[in-house]
N, C-alpha and C positions, 0 to 999 in steps of 0.2 A: 920240401918246400920251406922257404924262409918266412919267418914271422917278423912283422914290423910293428913296433909299439908306437902309437900316436900319443904324444905327450902334450900337456897344456904348455903353451909358450909363455904364459904370464898368469898370475893369480887372478881369479875372477869367479863369475857365476855362470853355469851352463844355462843358456836361455832356451835352446831348442836342440833336439837330437834328430838327425835326418836319416839314420840307418838303424838297423836292428841286427841281432846276431843271425848269422847264416846268409845275410844279404851279400850279393856280389857288388863290388864297387870298382870303378876305373880310377886311375891316377887323376887327381884333381877334383874328384867328386866331393861334395860337401859332406862332412861327417857330423858336425855340430856347429853351433854358434856360441861363442864365449863372450860374455860382457866383461870387459876389463877397462878400468879408468873411464867409465861411461861411454865406451866405444864398443861396437859389435865386431868381433873378430871371427870370420869364418875359418873353421879348421877343416882342412881338406886331406884326402887320402894321399899319402906319398907314393903309393904303388897301387896297381890293380890287384884284386884278389877277392877273398871272402872274409867278411867280418867274423872273426872267431870269438871275440869277447868284447863286451862293453863294460867299462868301469865308471860310468857316469849316468846321471839322469837329470832331467830338467829341474832347475832350482838348486842343484848341488853346488857348493862352493869348492873350488879346487885351487891348489897352489901350483906355481910354475914347476914343471917337471913331472907332475902327477900323470900316471897313465890314464888315457881316456878310452882307447880302443886298441885291440890287437887285430892286425890284418894278416892273413896267411896269403902270401904272394902267389899269383898264378904264373906259370911259365909263359 
């Protein structure tokens, strides 16, 4: 199965995390909310599968391109 890394699209702060490791997600499900330039950006799953790893927590500051989560795609 393929792994997909969900990356931060812009520098900012993680406001909320909506998933946990081991949880199944569908393409388009919200992974987290990132505050960037005083706007809330929902970060969604690009594929359906299982959240294999999380590299973020609420309050954490991230840079553009930082990995936020790893999703193992389901066939």
